[in-house]
PDBQT receptor file of N, H, CA, C and O in Angstrom, charges set to zero:
ATOM      1  N   MET A   1     -10.700  15.441  12.659  1.00  0.00    +0.000 N 
ATOM      2  CA  MET A   1     -11.737  14.453  12.290  1.00  0.00    +0.000 C 
ATOM      3  C   MET A   1     -10.691  12.934  12.473  1.00  0.00    +0.000 C 
ATOM      4  O   MET A   1      -9.608  12.880  11.890  1.00  0.00    +0.000 OA
ATOM      5  N   PHE A   2     -10.956  12.319  12.936  1.00  0.00    +0.000 N 
ATOM      6  H   PHE A   2     -11.836  12.363  13.410  1.00  0.00    +0.000 HD
ATOM      7  CA  PHE A   2     -10.546  10.653  13.267  1.00  0.00    +0.000 C 
ATOM      8  C   PHE A   2     -10.337   9.982  11.809  1.00  0.00    +0.000 C 
ATOM      9  O   PHE A   2     -11.258   9.952  10.992  1.00  0.00    +0.000 OA
ATOM     10  N   ARG A   3      -9.224   9.517  11.582  1.00  0.00    +0.000 N 
ATOM     11  H   ARG A   3      -8.476   9.542  12.245  1.00  0.00    +0.000 HD
ATOM     12  CA  ARG A   3      -9.055   8.803  10.190  1.00  0.00    +0.000 C 
ATOM     13  C   ARG A   3      -8.354   7.604  10.363  1.00  0.00    +0.000 C 
ATOM     14  O   ARG A   3      -7.236   7.679  10.874  1.00  0.00    +0.000 OA
ATOM     15  N   PRO A   4      -8.828   6.436  10.011  1.00  0.00    +0.000 N 
ATOM     16  CA  PRO A   4      -8.384   5.080  10.507  1.00  0.00    +0.000 C 
ATOM     17  C   PRO A   4      -7.347   4.730   9.985  1.00  0.00    +0.000 C 
ATOM     18  O   PRO A   4      -7.090   5.419   8.997  1.00  0.00    +0.000 OA
ATOM     19  N   TYR A   5      -6.709   4.054  10.173  1.00  0.00    +0.000 N 
ATOM     20  H   TYR A   5      -6.918   3.495  10.976  1.00  0.00    +0.000 HD
ATOM     21  CA  TYR A   5      -5.206   3.449  10.218  1.00  0.00    +0.000 C 
ATOM     22  C   TYR A   5      -5.346   3.209   8.865  1.00  0.00    +0.000 C 
ATOM     23  O   TYR A   5      -6.334   2.693   8.341  1.00  0.00    +0.000 OA
ATOM     24  N   ARG A   6      -4.131   3.672   8.185  1.00  0.00    +0.000 N 
ATOM     25  H   ARG A   6      -3.329   4.092   8.610  1.00  0.00    +0.000 HD
ATOM     26  CA  ARG A   6      -3.909   2.966   6.527  1.00  0.00    +0.000 C 
ATOM     27  C   ARG A   6      -3.432   1.997   6.296  1.00  0.00    +0.000 C 
ATOM     28  O   ARG A   6      -2.227   1.981   6.550  1.00  0.00    +0.000 OA
ATOM     29  N   LEU A   7      -3.774   1.246   5.964  1.00  0.00    +0.000 N 
ATOM     30  H   LEU A   7      -4.752   1.260   5.758  1.00  0.00    +0.000 HD
ATOM     31  CA  LEU A   7      -2.605  -0.451   5.642  1.00  0.00    +0.000 C 
ATOM     32  C   LEU A   7      -1.750  -0.160   4.586  1.00  0.00    +0.000 C 
ATOM     33  O   LEU A   7      -2.070   0.349   3.512  1.00  0.00    +0.000 OA
ATOM     34  N   GLN A   8      -0.599  -0.525   4.962  1.00  0.00    +0.000 N 
ATOM     35  H   GLN A   8      -0.339  -0.939   5.834  1.00  0.00    +0.000 HD
ATOM     36  CA  GLN A   8       0.444  -0.393   3.976  1.00  0.00    +0.000 C 
ATOM     37  C   GLN A   8       1.208  -1.751   3.755  1.00  0.00    +0.000 C 
ATOM     38  O   GLN A   8       1.532  -2.538   4.644  1.00  0.00    +0.000 OA
ATOM     39  N   ALA A   9       1.423  -1.875   2.474  1.00  0.00    +0.000 N 
ATOM     40  H   ALA A   9       1.159  -1.236   1.751  1.00  0.00    +0.000 HD
ATOM     41  CA  ALA A   9       2.103  -3.454   2.088  1.00  0.00    +0.000 C 
ATOM     42  C   ALA A   9       2.267  -3.068   0.985  1.00  0.00    +0.000 C 
ATOM     43  O   ALA A   9       1.636  -2.297   0.261  1.00  0.00    +0.000 OA
ATOM     44  N   GLU A  10       3.746  -4.019   0.795  1.00  0.00    +0.000 N 
ATOM     45  H   GLU A  10       4.259  -4.645   1.383  1.00  0.00    +0.000 HD
ATOM     46  CA  GLU A  10       3.743  -4.101  -1.184  1.00  0.00    +0.000 C 
ATOM     47  C   GLU A  10       2.768  -4.960  -1.758  1.00  0.00    +0.000 C 
ATOM     48  O   GLU A  10       2.305  -6.047  -1.413  1.00  0.00    +0.000 OA
ATOM     49  N   GLY A  11       2.544  -4.092  -2.858  1.00  0.00    +0.000 N 
ATOM     50  H   GLY A  11       2.920  -3.209  -3.138  1.00  0.00    +0.000 HD
ATOM     51  CA  GLY A  11       1.466  -4.724  -3.743  1.00  0.00    +0.000 C 
ATOM     52  C   GLY A  11      -0.023  -4.467  -3.575  1.00  0.00    +0.000 C 
ATOM     53  O   GLY A  11      -0.909  -4.957  -4.275  1.00  0.00    +0.000 OA
ATOM     54  N   LEU A  12      -0.175  -3.649  -2.572  1.00  0.00    +0.000 N 
ATOM     55  H   LEU A  12       0.545  -3.251  -2.004  1.00  0.00    +0.000 HD
ATOM     56  CA  LEU A  12      -1.847  -3.161  -2.289  1.00  0.00    +0.000 C 
ATOM     57  C   LEU A  12      -1.950  -1.867  -3.494  1.00  0.00    +0.000 C 
ATOM     58  O   LEU A  12      -1.150  -1.009  -3.865  1.00  0.00    +0.000 OA
ATOM     59  N   LEU A  13      -2.664  -2.044  -3.688  1.00  0.00    +0.000 N 
ATOM     60  H   LEU A  13      -3.314  -2.742  -3.386  1.00  0.00    +0.000 HD
ATOM     61  CA  LEU A  13      -3.360  -0.668  -4.633  1.00  0.00    +0.000 C 
ATOM     62  C   LEU A  13      -4.198   0.654  -3.738  1.00  0.00    +0.000 C 
ATOM     63  O   LEU A  13      -4.823   0.317  -2.732  1.00  0.00    +0.000 OA
ATOM     64  N   TYR A  14      -4.188   1.685  -4.018  1.00  0.00    +0.000 N 
ATOM     65  H   TYR A  14      -3.681   1.959  -4.835  1.00  0.00    +0.000 HD
ATOM     66  CA  TYR A  14      -4.644   2.679  -3.368  1.00  0.00    +0.000 C 
ATOM     67  C   TYR A  14      -5.601   3.399  -4.253  1.00  0.00    +0.000 C 
ATOM     68  O   TYR A  14      -5.188   3.625  -5.390  1.00  0.00    +0.000 OA
ATOM     69  N   HIS A  15      -6.781   3.795  -3.953  1.00  0.00    +0.000 N 
ATOM     70  H   HIS A  15      -7.116   3.612  -3.029  1.00  0.00    +0.000 HD
ATOM     71  CA  HIS A  15      -7.712   4.770  -4.656  1.00  0.00    +0.000 C 
ATOM     72  C   HIS A  15      -7.384   6.146  -3.413  1.00  0.00    +0.000 C 
ATOM     73  O   HIS A  15      -7.439   6.176  -2.184  1.00  0.00    +0.000 OA
ATOM     74  N   ILE A  16      -7.092   7.010  -4.298  1.00  0.00    +0.000 N 
ATOM     75  H   ILE A  16      -7.048   6.985  -5.297  1.00  0.00    +0.000 HD
ATOM     76  CA  ILE A  16      -6.817   8.266  -3.774  1.00  0.00    +0.000 C 
ATOM     77  C   ILE A  16      -7.774   9.760  -4.073  1.00  0.00    +0.000 C 
ATOM     78  O   ILE A  16      -7.922  10.105  -5.245  1.00  0.00    +0.000 OA
ATOM     79  N   THR A  17      -8.161  10.280  -3.373  1.00  0.00    +0.000 N 
ATOM     80  H   THR A  17      -8.040   9.999  -2.420  1.00  0.00    +0.000 HD
ATOM     81  CA  THR A  17      -8.765  11.393  -4.115  1.00  0.00    +0.000 C 
ATOM     82  C   THR A  17      -8.322  12.855  -3.433  1.00  0.00    +0.000 C 
ATOM     83  O   THR A  17      -7.441  12.956  -2.579  1.00  0.00    +0.000 OA
ATOM     84  N   SER A  18      -8.887  13.662  -3.825  1.00  0.00    +0.000 N 
ATOM     85  H   SER A  18      -9.602  13.579  -4.519  1.00  0.00    +0.000 HD
ATOM     86  CA  SER A  18      -8.765  15.017  -2.927  1.00  0.00    +0.000 C 
ATOM     87  C   SER A  18     -10.177  15.984  -3.066  1.00  0.00    +0.000 C 
ATOM     88  O   SER A  18     -10.856  15.746  -4.065  1.00  0.00    +0.000 OA
ATOM     89  N   ARG A  19     -10.597  16.895  -2.280  1.00  0.00    +0.000 N 
ATOM     90  H   ARG A  19     -10.045  17.088  -1.468  1.00  0.00    +0.000 HD
ATOM     91  CA  ARG A  19     -11.508  17.812  -2.624  1.00  0.00    +0.000 C 
ATOM     92  C   ARG A  19     -11.608  18.976  -1.572  1.00  0.00    +0.000 C 
ATOM     93  O   ARG A  19     -11.603  18.849  -0.347  1.00  0.00    +0.000 OA
ATOM     94  N   GLY A  20     -11.701  20.164  -2.319  1.00  0.00    +0.000 N 
ATOM     95  H   GLY A  20     -11.705  20.267  -3.314  1.00  0.00    +0.000 HD
ATOM     96  CA  GLY A  20     -11.212  21.177  -1.529  1.00  0.00    +0.000 C 
ATOM     97  C   GLY A  20     -12.556  21.304  -0.287  1.00  0.00    +0.000 C 
ATOM     98  O   GLY A  20     -13.586  20.631  -0.304  1.00  0.00    +0.000 OA
ATOM     99  N   ASP A  21     -12.237  22.208   0.591  1.00  0.00    +0.000 N 
ATOM    100  H   ASP A  21     -11.400  22.756   0.604  1.00  0.00    +0.000 HD
ATOM    101  CA  ASP A  21     -13.531  22.797   1.893  1.00  0.00    +0.000 C 
ATOM    102  C   ASP A  21     -14.655  22.832   1.127  1.00  0.00    +0.000 C 
ATOM    103  O   ASP A  21     -14.645  23.147  -0.063  1.00  0.00    +0.000 OA
ATOM    104  N   ASP A  22     -15.891  22.441   1.915  1.00  0.00    +0.000 N 
ATOM    105  H   ASP A  22     -15.899  22.185   2.882  1.00  0.00    +0.000 HD
ATOM    106  CA  ASP A  22     -17.114  22.767   1.001  1.00  0.00    +0.000 C 
ATOM    107  C   ASP A  22     -17.566  22.836  -0.047  1.00  0.00    +0.000 C 
ATOM    108  O   ASP A  22     -18.414  23.511  -0.631  1.00  0.00    +0.000 OA
ATOM    109  N   ARG A  23     -16.458  21.518  -0.387  1.00  0.00    +0.000 N 
ATOM    110  H   ARG A  23     -15.769  20.970   0.087  1.00  0.00    +0.000 HD
ATOM    111  CA  ARG A  23     -16.701  21.109  -2.264  1.00  0.00    +0.000 C 
ATOM    112  C   ARG A  23     -16.193  22.456  -3.076  1.00  0.00    +0.000 C 
ATOM    113  O   ARG A  23     -16.585  22.609  -4.233  1.00  0.00    +0.000 OA
ATOM    114  N   LYS A  24     -15.285  23.467  -2.444  1.00  0.00    +0.000 N 
ATOM    115  H   LYS A  24     -14.967  23.342  -1.504  1.00  0.00    +0.000 HD
ATOM    116  CA  LYS A  24     -14.821  24.170  -3.274  1.00  0.00    +0.000 C 
ATOM    117  C   LYS A  24     -14.067  23.744  -4.200  1.00  0.00    +0.000 C 
ATOM    118  O   LYS A  24     -13.622  22.626  -3.944  1.00  0.00    +0.000 OA
ATOM    119  N   LYS A  25     -13.608  24.336  -5.551  1.00  0.00    +0.000 N 
ATOM    120  H   LYS A  25     -13.969  25.245  -5.759  1.00  0.00    +0.000 HD
ATOM    121  CA  LYS A  25     -12.522  24.045  -6.121  1.00  0.00    +0.000 C 
ATOM    122  C   LYS A  25     -10.976  24.056  -5.705  1.00  0.00    +0.000 C 
ATOM    123  O   LYS A  25     -10.402  24.908  -5.026  1.00  0.00    +0.000 OA
ATOM    124  N   ILE A  26     -10.556  23.132  -6.164  1.00  0.00    +0.000 N 
ATOM    125  H   ILE A  26     -11.023  22.440  -6.715  1.00  0.00    +0.000 HD
ATOM    126  CA  ILE A  26      -8.947  23.373  -5.813  1.00  0.00    +0.000 C 
ATOM    127  C   ILE A  26      -7.985  23.590  -7.071  1.00  0.00    +0.000 C 
ATOM    128  O   ILE A  26      -6.780  23.494  -6.836  1.00  0.00    +0.000 OA
ATOM    129  N   PHE A  27      -8.349  23.848  -8.274  1.00  0.00    +0.000 N 
ATOM    130  H   PHE A  27      -9.327  23.925  -8.466  1.00  0.00    +0.000 HD
ATOM    131  CA  PHE A  27      -7.502  24.106  -9.455  1.00  0.00    +0.000 C 
ATOM    132  C   PHE A  27      -8.638  25.296  -9.939  1.00  0.00    +0.000 C 
ATOM    133  O   PHE A  27      -9.828  25.119 -10.198  1.00  0.00    +0.000 OA
ATOM    134  N   LEU A  28      -7.811  26.637  -9.970  1.00  0.00    +0.000 N 
ATOM    135  H   LEU A  28      -6.844  26.781  -9.759  1.00  0.00    +0.000 HD
ATOM    136  CA  LEU A  28      -8.799  27.457 -10.317  1.00  0.00    +0.000 C 
ATOM    137  C   LEU A  28      -8.447  28.096 -11.508  1.00  0.00    +0.000 C 
ATOM    138  O   LEU A  28      -9.125  28.994 -12.007  1.00  0.00    +0.000 OA
ATOM    139  N   SER A  29      -6.955  27.472 -12.182  1.00  0.00    +0.000 N 
ATOM    140  H   SER A  29      -6.404  26.743 -11.776  1.00  0.00    +0.000 HD
ATOM    141  CA  SER A  29      -6.496  27.938 -13.818  1.00  0.00    +0.000 C 
ATOM    142  C   SER A  29      -5.694  27.099 -13.687  1.00  0.00    +0.000 C 
ATOM    143  O   SER A  29      -5.247  26.514 -12.700  1.00  0.00    +0.000 OA
ATOM    144  N   GLU A  30      -5.428  27.017 -15.186  1.00  0.00    +0.000 N 
ATOM    145  H   GLU A  30      -5.791  27.492 -15.988  1.00  0.00    +0.000 HD
ATOM    146  CA  GLU A  30      -4.463  26.026 -15.779  1.00  0.00    +0.000 C 
ATOM    147  C   GLU A  30      -3.554  25.709 -14.988  1.00  0.00    +0.000 C 
ATOM    148  O   GLU A  30      -3.352  24.575 -14.554  1.00  0.00    +0.000 OA
ATOM    149  N   ALA A  31      -2.759  26.976 -14.674  1.00  0.00    +0.000 N 
ATOM    150  H   ALA A  31      -2.923  27.897 -15.027  1.00  0.00    +0.000 HD
ATOM    151  CA  ALA A  31      -1.462  26.800 -13.833  1.00  0.00    +0.000 C 
ATOM    152  C   ALA A  31      -1.621  26.213 -12.746  1.00  0.00    +0.000 C 
ATOM    153  O   ALA A  31      -0.569  25.860 -12.214  1.00  0.00    +0.000 OA
ATOM    154  N   ASP A  32      -2.902  25.885 -12.011  1.00  0.00    +0.000 N 
ATOM    155  H   ASP A  32      -3.757  26.172 -12.444  1.00  0.00    +0.000 HD
ATOM    156  CA  ASP A  32      -3.055  25.189 -10.965  1.00  0.00    +0.000 C 
ATOM    157  C   ASP A  32      -2.960  23.672 -11.011  1.00  0.00    +0.000 C 
ATOM    158  O   ASP A  32      -2.631  22.947 -10.072  1.00  0.00    +0.000 OA
ATOM    159  N   TYR A  33      -3.321  23.273 -12.331  1.00  0.00    +0.000 N 
ATOM    160  H   TYR A  33      -3.589  23.862 -13.093  1.00  0.00    +0.000 HD
ATOM    161  CA  TYR A  33      -3.473  22.077 -12.609  1.00  0.00    +0.000 C 
ATOM    162  C   TYR A  33      -1.960  21.673 -12.910  1.00  0.00    +0.000 C 
ATOM    163  O   TYR A  33      -1.389  20.684 -12.452  1.00  0.00    +0.000 OA
ATOM    164  N   ARG A  34      -1.366  22.734 -13.860  1.00  0.00    +0.000 N 
ATOM    165  H   ARG A  34      -1.830  23.538 -14.232  1.00  0.00    +0.000 HD
ATOM    166  CA  ARG A  34       0.043  22.162 -14.015  1.00  0.00    +0.000 C 
ATOM    167  C   ARG A  34       0.974  22.042 -12.991  1.00  0.00    +0.000 C 
ATOM    168  O   ARG A  34       1.954  21.326 -13.197  1.00  0.00    +0.000 OA
ATOM    169  N   LYS A  35       0.813  22.770 -11.626  1.00  0.00    +0.000 N 
ATOM    170  H   LYS A  35       0.017  23.352 -11.459  1.00  0.00    +0.000 HD
ATOM    171  CA  LYS A  35       1.410  23.165 -10.611  1.00  0.00    +0.000 C 
ATOM    172  C   LYS A  35       1.319  21.549  -9.792  1.00  0.00    +0.000 C 
ATOM    173  O   LYS A  35       2.272  20.986  -9.253  1.00  0.00    +0.000 OA
ATOM    174  N   PHE A  36       0.234  21.149  -9.863  1.00  0.00    +0.000 N 
ATOM    175  H   PHE A  36      -0.540  21.606 -10.300  1.00  0.00    +0.000 HD
ATOM    176  CA  PHE A  36      -0.355  19.702  -9.403  1.00  0.00    +0.000 C 
ATOM    177  C   PHE A  36       0.188  18.575  -9.903  1.00  0.00    +0.000 C 
ATOM    178  O   PHE A  36       0.466  17.554  -9.275  1.00  0.00    +0.000 OA
ATOM    179  N   LEU A  37       0.380  18.861 -11.440  1.00  0.00    +0.000 N 
ATOM    180  H   LEU A  37       0.154  19.691 -11.951  1.00  0.00    +0.000 HD
ATOM    181  CA  LEU A  37       1.152  18.024 -11.989  1.00  0.00    +0.000 C 
ATOM    182  C   LEU A  37       2.871  17.399 -11.483  1.00  0.00    +0.000 C 
ATOM    183  O   LEU A  37       3.527  16.366 -11.346  1.00  0.00    +0.000 OA
ATOM    184  N   GLU A  38       2.935  18.766 -11.365  1.00  0.00    +0.000 N 
ATOM    185  H   GLU A  38       2.403  19.605 -11.476  1.00  0.00    +0.000 HD
ATOM    186  CA  GLU A  38       4.789  18.869 -11.290  1.00  0.00    +0.000 C 
ATOM    187  C   GLU A  38       4.874  18.125  -9.655  1.00  0.00    +0.000 C 
ATOM    188  O   GLU A  38       5.766  17.353  -9.302  1.00  0.00    +0.000 OA
ATOM    189  N   TYR A  39       3.662  18.601  -8.767  1.00  0.00    +0.000 N 
ATOM    190  H   TYR A  39       2.938  19.228  -9.055  1.00  0.00    +0.000 HD
ATOM    191  CA  TYR A  39       4.154  17.901  -7.567  1.00  0.00    +0.000 C 
ATOM    192  C   TYR A  39       4.040  16.220  -7.396  1.00  0.00    +0.000 C 
ATOM    193  O   TYR A  39       4.817  15.481  -6.792  1.00  0.00    +0.000 OA
ATOM    194  N   LEU A  40       2.686  15.833  -8.205  1.00  0.00    +0.000 N 
ATOM    195  H   LEU A  40       2.054  16.433  -8.697  1.00  0.00    +0.000 HD
ATOM    196  CA  LEU A  40       2.738  14.765  -8.558  1.00  0.00    +0.000 C 
ATOM    197  C   LEU A  40       3.891  13.954  -8.951  1.00  0.00    +0.000 C 
ATOM    198  O   LEU A  40       4.046  12.808  -8.531  1.00  0.00    +0.000 OA
ATOM    199  N   LYS A  41       4.886  14.668  -9.935  1.00  0.00    +0.000 N 
ATOM    200  H   LYS A  41       4.760  15.599 -10.276  1.00  0.00    +0.000 HD
ATOM    201  CA  LYS A  41       5.881  13.877 -10.353  1.00  0.00    +0.000 C 
ATOM    202  C   LYS A  41       6.843  14.143  -9.740  1.00  0.00    +0.000 C 
ATOM    203  O   LYS A  41       7.765  13.418 -10.112  1.00  0.00    +0.000 OA
ATOM    204  N   ALA A  42       7.210  14.986  -8.780  1.00  0.00    +0.000 N 
ATOM    205  H   ALA A  42       6.460  15.575  -8.477  1.00  0.00    +0.000 HD
ATOM    206  CA  ALA A  42       7.897  14.757  -7.886  1.00  0.00    +0.000 C 
ATOM    207  C   ALA A  42       7.948  14.002  -6.847  1.00  0.00    +0.000 C 
ATOM    208  O   ALA A  42       9.045  13.524  -6.556  1.00  0.00    +0.000 OA
ATOM    209  N   ALA A  43       6.931  13.736  -6.123  1.00  0.00    +0.000 N 
ATOM    210  H   ALA A  43       6.040  14.124  -6.359  1.00  0.00    +0.000 HD
ATOM    211  CA  ALA A  43       6.375  12.935  -5.277  1.00  0.00    +0.000 C 
ATOM    212  C   ALA A  43       7.020  11.414  -6.078  1.00  0.00    +0.000 C 
ATOM    213  O   ALA A  43       7.973  10.720  -5.723  1.00  0.00    +0.000 OA
ATOM    214  N   LYS A  44       6.229  11.271  -7.083  1.00  0.00    +0.000 N 
ATOM    215  H   LYS A  44       5.454  11.835  -7.371  1.00  0.00    +0.000 HD
ATOM    216  CA  LYS A  44       6.533  10.001  -8.131  1.00  0.00    +0.000 C 
ATOM    217  C   LYS A  44       7.866   9.561  -8.055  1.00  0.00    +0.000 C 
ATOM    218  O   LYS A  44       8.183   8.394  -7.825  1.00  0.00    +0.000 OA
ATOM    219  N   ASP A  45       8.747  10.608  -8.272  1.00  0.00    +0.000 N 
ATOM    220  H   ASP A  45       8.490  11.556  -8.459  1.00  0.00    +0.000 HD
ATOM    221  CA  ASP A  45      10.533  10.496  -8.589  1.00  0.00    +0.000 C 
ATOM    222  C   ASP A  45      10.852  10.277  -6.950  1.00  0.00    +0.000 C 
ATOM    223  O   ASP A  45      11.495   9.240  -6.786  1.00  0.00    +0.000 OA
ATOM    224  N   LYS A  46      10.610  10.882  -5.886  1.00  0.00    +0.000 N 
ATOM    225  H   LYS A  46      10.087  11.725  -6.018  1.00  0.00    +0.000 HD
ATOM    226  CA  LYS A  46      11.017  10.562  -4.702  1.00  0.00    +0.000 C 
ATOM    227  C   LYS A  46      10.499   8.833  -4.078  1.00  0.00    +0.000 C 
ATOM    228  O   LYS A  46      11.180   7.927  -3.597  1.00  0.00    +0.000 OA
ATOM    229  N   PHE A  47       9.598   8.897  -4.249  1.00  0.00    +0.000 N 
ATOM    230  H   PHE A  47       9.045   9.633  -4.640  1.00  0.00    +0.000 HD
ATOM    231  CA  PHE A  47       8.777   7.538  -3.648  1.00  0.00    +0.000 C 
ATOM    232  C   PHE A  47       8.752   6.631  -4.306  1.00  0.00    +0.000 C 
ATOM    233  O   PHE A  47       8.550   5.558  -3.736  1.00  0.00    +0.000 OA
ATOM    234  N   GLU A  48       8.940   6.630  -5.776  1.00  0.00    +0.000 N 
ATOM    235  H   GLU A  48       9.104   7.501  -6.239  1.00  0.00    +0.000 HD
ATOM    236  CA  GLU A  48       8.952   5.364  -6.674  1.00  0.00    +0.000 C 
ATOM    237  C   GLU A  48       8.034   4.204  -6.622  1.00  0.00    +0.000 C 
ATOM    238  O   GLU A  48       8.206   3.004  -6.405  1.00  0.00    +0.000 OA
ATOM    239  N   PHE A  49       6.766   5.109  -6.954  1.00  0.00    +0.000 N 
ATOM    240  H   PHE A  49       6.626   6.084  -7.130  1.00  0.00    +0.000 HD
ATOM    241  CA  PHE A  49       5.545   4.143  -6.999  1.00  0.00    +0.000 C 
ATOM    242  C   PHE A  49       4.678   4.066  -8.218  1.00  0.00    +0.000 C 
ATOM    243  O   PHE A  49       4.760   4.904  -9.116  1.00  0.00    +0.000 OA
ATOM    244  N   PHE A  50       3.832   3.040  -8.242  1.00  0.00    +0.000 N 
ATOM    245  H   PHE A  50       3.765   2.360  -7.512  1.00  0.00    +0.000 HD
ATOM    246  CA  PHE A  50       3.731   2.847  -9.651  1.00  0.00    +0.000 C 
ATOM    247  C   PHE A  50       2.173   3.738 -10.112  1.00  0.00    +0.000 C 
ATOM    248  O   PHE A  50       1.222   3.112  -9.643  1.00  0.00    +0.000 OA
ATOM    249  N   LEU A  51       1.792   4.781 -10.755  1.00  0.00    +0.000 N 
ATOM    250  H   LEU A  51       2.565   5.290 -11.136  1.00  0.00    +0.000 HD
ATOM    251  CA  LEU A  51       0.770   5.272 -10.953  1.00  0.00    +0.000 C 
ATOM    252  C   LEU A  51      -0.119   5.067 -12.302  1.00  0.00    +0.000 C 
ATOM    253  O   LEU A  51       0.023   5.475 -13.455  1.00  0.00    +0.000 OA
ATOM    254  N   TYR A  52      -1.172   4.197 -11.607  1.00  0.00    +0.000 N 
ATOM    255  H   TYR A  52      -1.287   3.866 -10.671  1.00  0.00    +0.000 HD
ATOM    256  CA  TYR A  52      -1.716   3.541 -13.306  1.00  0.00    +0.000 C 
ATOM    257  C   TYR A  52      -2.534   4.251 -13.977  1.00  0.00    +0.000 C 
ATOM    258  O   TYR A  52      -2.779   4.049 -15.166  1.00  0.00    +0.000 OA
ATOM    259  N   ALA A  53      -3.172   5.388 -13.103  1.00  0.00    +0.000 N 
ATOM    260  H   ALA A  53      -2.973   5.552 -12.136  1.00  0.00    +0.000 HD
ATOM    261  CA  ALA A  53      -4.049   6.280 -13.913  1.00  0.00    +0.000 C 
ATOM    262  C   ALA A  53      -4.454   7.662 -12.665  1.00  0.00    +0.000 C 
ATOM    263  O   ALA A  53      -4.733   7.492 -11.479  1.00  0.00    +0.000 OA
ATOM    264  N   TYR A  54      -4.375   8.827 -13.323  1.00  0.00    +0.000 N 
ATOM    265  H   TYR A  54      -4.147   8.965 -14.287  1.00  0.00    +0.000 HD
ATOM    266  CA  TYR A  54      -5.157   9.859 -12.253  1.00  0.00    +0.000 C 
ATOM    267  C   TYR A  54      -6.215  10.667 -13.432  1.00  0.00    +0.000 C 
ATOM    268  O   TYR A  54      -6.219  10.378 -14.628  1.00  0.00    +0.000 OA
ATOM    269  N   CYS A  55      -6.972  11.584 -12.881  1.00  0.00    +0.000 N 
ATOM    270  H   CYS A  55      -6.969  11.818 -11.909  1.00  0.00    +0.000 HD
ATOM    271  CA  CYS A  55      -7.911  12.293 -13.732  1.00  0.00    +0.000 C 
ATOM    272  C   CYS A  55      -8.161  13.256 -12.733  1.00  0.00    +0.000 C 
ATOM    273  O   CYS A  55      -8.616  12.996 -11.619  1.00  0.00    +0.000 OA
ATOM    274  N   LEU A  56      -7.775  14.655 -13.260  1.00  0.00    +0.000 N 
ATOM    275  H   LEU A  56      -7.404  14.866 -14.165  1.00  0.00    +0.000 HD
ATOM    276  CA  LEU A  56      -8.114  15.940 -12.639  1.00  0.00    +0.000 C 
ATOM    277  C   LEU A  56      -9.221  16.666 -12.766  1.00  0.00    +0.000 C 
ATOM    278  O   LEU A  56      -9.337  17.499 -13.666  1.00  0.00    +0.000 OA
ATOM    279  N   MET A  57     -10.190  16.421 -11.845  1.00  0.00    +0.000 N 
ATOM    280  H   MET A  57     -10.096  15.744 -11.114  1.00  0.00    +0.000 HD
ATOM    281  CA  MET A  57     -11.460  17.361 -12.633  1.00  0.00    +0.000 C 
ATOM    282  C   MET A  57     -11.688  18.634 -11.793  1.00  0.00    +0.000 C 
ATOM    283  O   MET A  57     -11.263  18.939 -10.679  1.00  0.00    +0.000 OA
ATOM    284  N   GLY A  58     -12.591  19.369 -12.774  1.00  0.00    +0.000 N 
ATOM    285  H   GLY A  58     -12.936  19.122 -13.679  1.00  0.00    +0.000 HD
ATOM    286  CA  GLY A  58     -12.520  20.977 -12.244  1.00  0.00    +0.000 C 
ATOM    287  C   GLY A  58     -13.763  21.101 -11.810  1.00  0.00    +0.000 C 
ATOM    288  O   GLY A  58     -14.144  22.166 -11.325  1.00  0.00    +0.000 OA
TER     289      GLY A  58
């Protein structure tokens, strides 16, 4: 499926969402939540972005 070009510039804010195929759950256990947070921290450390808020919904 075509995705429009993502505008990138210093100072912009992004609203990022994630959803499973056919709206299936992507977090099936507490371990899944913890692993996602590990990935998020690793990305934040690597790319040095500001993370103002997040909400992991199940």
